[in-house]
N, C-alpha and C positions, 0 to 999 in steps of 0.2 A: 112318802114313797113306800114305807112299809105297809100302810093300809091298802094302797093300790095293789101291791103285790098280793096281799092276802085275798082281796076280792077277786083277783084273777085266778087264784088257786081254788076258790070255792067250787067251781064246776068240776074240777079235777077230783076234789075230795068226794063229791057226789057220785062220780063214775066209779071210783075205787070202792066206795061203800056198796054200790050195786053189784059189783063183780066179786066182792069179798066172800060170797057164799060158796065159791068154788074151793075144792080141797087144795091145801097148800102143797106145792111141789116146785121143782126147778123149772125155770122158764124154758130151758133147752137142755136135753140130754143126748149124748152120743157115745159111741163105743160101748154099747150095751149098758149104759148108765154109769160107766166108770168116770166119765167126765160130765160135769154139770156147770151150767151158767145161771146165775141169779142176777136180778136187777132190784136194787133197793132205793126207794125214794122217800124223803121225809120233808115235812114243812112245819116250821114253828113260828108263832107270832106271840108277842107279849110286851111287857113293860119292864124296864130296868131303871131303878131310881138313881143309879150312880155308875154310869158306863165307864168311868175312868178310875174307879176304886181309890178315890182321894178325898180329902176334906174339901167340901164345896163342889164335888163332882156333879155334872149335869145328868139328869134323867132323860130317857128317850123311849119311844116305841120302836121295837126292832122286829125284823122278819128274817128268818133263816130258812134256806132250802138246800137240799143236797140230793145228789144222784150218784149211785155207785154201781159198778159192774163187778160181780164177784165170780171167781172161777174156783172149782174144787175138783181134784182128781183123786180117786181112790183105786189105785191099781199098783201091784208090785209091793216092794218093801218101803218105798218112799211115797207118802201122801203130800199133795201140793195144795196150798190155799193161796189165792192171790186176789187182789182187789185194786181197782182204780176208780177214783171218784172226784167230785167237785162239790165244794161248799160255797154258797152265795149268801152274803149277809148285807142288810141295808138298815139304815136308821132314818127315822122321819125328820129329825131336826139337825142331825149331824151327818150329812152325806159324805163329808170328807173321811168318815170312819167306815164307809162301805167297803166290803172286801169280796174277793173272788179267789178262793183257795183250792188248789188241787191237792190230792192225797194219793199215795201209792203204798202198797204193802205186798210182800211175798214171803211165804213160809214153806219150808220143807220139813216134814215130820217123819221120824222113824219110830214106830211104836212096838215093833216086834223084833225078836232076836235078843241076844245077850246084852248088847249095847243099844240104848235108846237115846233119843234126843231130838233136837230141832235146830234149824238155821233160819234166821229171820232177817229181812231187809225192809226198811221203811223210809219214806220221805213224805213230808206234809208241810204245808204253809199254814201258820196259825196266826189269828188276830184275836187278841184277848186283853183284858184288863189285868195288869200285874200289880198285886197289892204290895210287893216289896219295893217297887219303884214308883207306885202311885201314878201310873199312866198306862195308856193302851200301847201295846207293842205288836209289831208285825215281824215274824221271823220264819225262816226255813228251818225245819227240824229233821235231821237225818239220824238214822240208827241202824245198827247191825248187831246181831247177837248169835252166839253158838252155845247151846246147852246140851249136856250129856249126862247119862247115868250108867254106871257099870257095876254089877254085882260081883264082889271079890270072892267071898265065900258065902256059906249058907245065910248067916245073919248080918253080914257087913256089905255095904255098898258105898261106892264112891260116886260123887256127882261134882260137876264143875261147870263153869260158864266163862265166856269171854264176851265183852261188850264194847261197843263204840257208840258215842252220841255226839251230835254237833248241833248247837243252837246258833244260827247265823241271822242276825238282825238285819232287816231290810234297810233301816235308816239308823246309822250310828251317830248322827249329828247331835242327838240329845244326851250323849254320854253313855250309851249302851255298849256293852262289850260282848263280843261273841265268845262262846264257851265250847271247848272240845273236851270230852271225857273218855277215858280208857279204863276198863275195869276187868279184873280177873278174880275168880273165886273158886274155892274148892270146899266140899263138905263131906264128912264121913257120917253115914247113917248106920245105926245099930237097931235091928228089929227086936224090940223088947217084947212085944206080943204081936199077934197077927193083925191087930188094929192100931198099934202105936209104935212109932220110931223115935229113938233118941238121936239127936244130931249135934254136931259141932263143926265149926268151919272158920276159915280165914278169907278175908277179902282185901285186895289192894285196889285203890282207885286213884288215877292220875287225872288232874284237871289243868288245862291251859286256857288262858284268855287272850283275846286279841291285843290287850294292852301289856302283855308280857307277864302277867301274874301266873304263878304255878303252885299247885298244892298236891300233896300226897297223903292219902288216907289209908291207915292200917286198922283193920277191924277184926276182933276175935269174938265169936258168939257161940252160944250153945242153946239148945232148946228141945222141944217135943213137937212131933207132927203126927196127925191122925186123930184118934179119939182122945181128947184131953181129959174129959170127964164123961159121965154116963151119956149125956145128950149134947155134949159140947165137942164139936169137931173143928179142926183147923190146924194152924201152925203158930207156935209161940217161940220166939227166940230173943235172947238179949245178951249183952256183953259190954265190952269197952272198946273205944275207938280213939285214935290219935290222928290229928291233922297237923302236918308239917308244911309251913309256908316257905317259899324260896327266899323270903326275907330273913329267915332264921326263927320266926315265931312258931311256937308249938302249942296246940290246944288239945286237951284231953277231956273226954266226956263219955258217959254211958250211952249205949245205943241199943235200940230194940226194934223189932218188927213182928207184929202179931196180928192175926186175922182169924177169928173164930165165929162159928155159927151155932146157934142153939135152936133146934126145932122144938118149940114149946108144945105144939100139937099139930094136927094136920093143916090148920089154917094159919097159925101164927108162927113166924120165925124171926129171930133176932140175930143180927150180925154186928160184931164189934171189932174195931181195929185200933191199934196203937203203933205209932211210928216215931222214932227219934233218930235223927241223922244230921250230919253236916251237909251243907249245900253252898253253892256260890250264886250270888244274885247277878242281875244284869248290869250292876255297877261294880262288879268285881269285889264284893264284900263276902267274907265267910260268915255263915249263919248256922247256929245250932238250933234246930227246930224240933219241937215236940207237938204231936197232934193226936187227938182221940176222936173217934166217931162211933156212934151207936145208931143202927138203923133197924126199923121194924117193918115187916110186910105182913099184911093180914088179907087172906083170900076170902072174898065174898062169893055169892052165887053168880052163875051166868057170866063168867069171864071177867068179873069186876074184882079189883083189889085196892086196898088202901096202903099208903106208905107214910112213914113219919121218921125223921132222923134228927139227931143232935150231934154237935161237934164242938170242940174247944181246943185251944192250943196256944203256944207261945213261941216267939222267935227272939233269940239273943244275937245281935249283930256284933261280931267279934273284932272286926277291923274295917279298914277302908273309910270312905266318906261318911258312912253311917255308924262308925265305931261308937259303942255305948248305947245304941238304940235298943229298946226293948218293946216288943209288940205282943199283945194278947188279943185273942179273938174268941167269939162265941157265934155259933150259927145253928139254925134249925130250919127244917123244911117239912112240908107235908103235901100230899097229893093223892089223886085217884087215877087208877089205870084201867083201861078197857082193852082186852085182847080177844078179838073174835077168832083170828088165826094169823098166820104170817102175812096175809094179804091186807089186814087192817088192824092196826093198833093205835090207841090214842091215850094221851095223858094230859092232866091239868095239874100243874105244880106251883106252889108258892114257896119262896125261900127268903130267909132273912140272915144278914151277916153284919156283925158289929166288930170293929177293930179299935182297940185302944193302944196308944203309943206315947212315949215321951218325946216324939217328934211330931209337932203340931199337924203337919200336912198328912200324916198317916193315921190320924184319928178320924174315923168316918163310919157311917152305916150304909147299908145297901140292901134293898129288897126288890124282889122281882116276882112276876107271875107269868107263866108260860103255858101255852096250849101247843101240843105237839101231835102230829099225825104221821104214821109210818106205814109203808106198804112194801112187802118183799115178794117177788115173783120168780 
């Protein structure tokens, strides 16, 4: 089925390639260009050796295609970004895993004035392999967020956020639990130099599951944002976090969030990230997860670029049905990208993932190769 879909899309790809020499611009503009509409389409075909992310998981040829309508308004104090789209996926040997998923997002942004910030809304249906439960899951994901920043005096600024997230599984018969998350945070920024801020903050996060589980996370962190070193830019923060279970259990651990970029030269850039945080799995287990990623981008001539990335991490399952489980993973990927303009972009990517666990079903490897074509008008 995936191969047939790919063959049907080949003529479309040829037409897009022929038209791609036109300059990139919005498909439709009105109100003197303050309102713009874009249409984005993409198509991927490839092979995944383990579509269930589990020991003995089956491989398959897959085809994904998506179409999205985007709206952008740039007028007055508030900018608006919105999109609505659909994502279709099919598998050659596992048609029961085919999916048809809608997605929606809306954002209001205020970038001028003393107080700046944004308000976001989103809803999407996702079909994916979940390595924490070693099966494919289908879920509706809803989110809402409010972010703001206010300069108090010359060198000090306050920032904060409120957030809501909901993961609602379509089929709970296999023991999957829905998860609702509520979050509030505040940060104090001190302008140390014109290119570097020192920050400190507090976050509280409440999580409720459909089986009655409830957790409360308290996190205190400090860090640096802006120019970390001479050519290293980004945000690095770390601290300590406490998770309180409604059963009376309490877990404490370090927490961190870092993302930095090093522009080695005009062609080569490196991006590294580290994250350590508590989370809740689809089986209502608390997990302390640490992950690290390092990605490299190298620009070639004539719109070509190369990509390579490495990652590693570990997950400690603290309670629930997987209490005492420890997972470790390593992943790497490489690929080549071609970007003529917004009308035609293509990439070919290979990725490998290996997971080790003291739970037999969770020890597996997975590799995939994907060809993707994207066009935006």
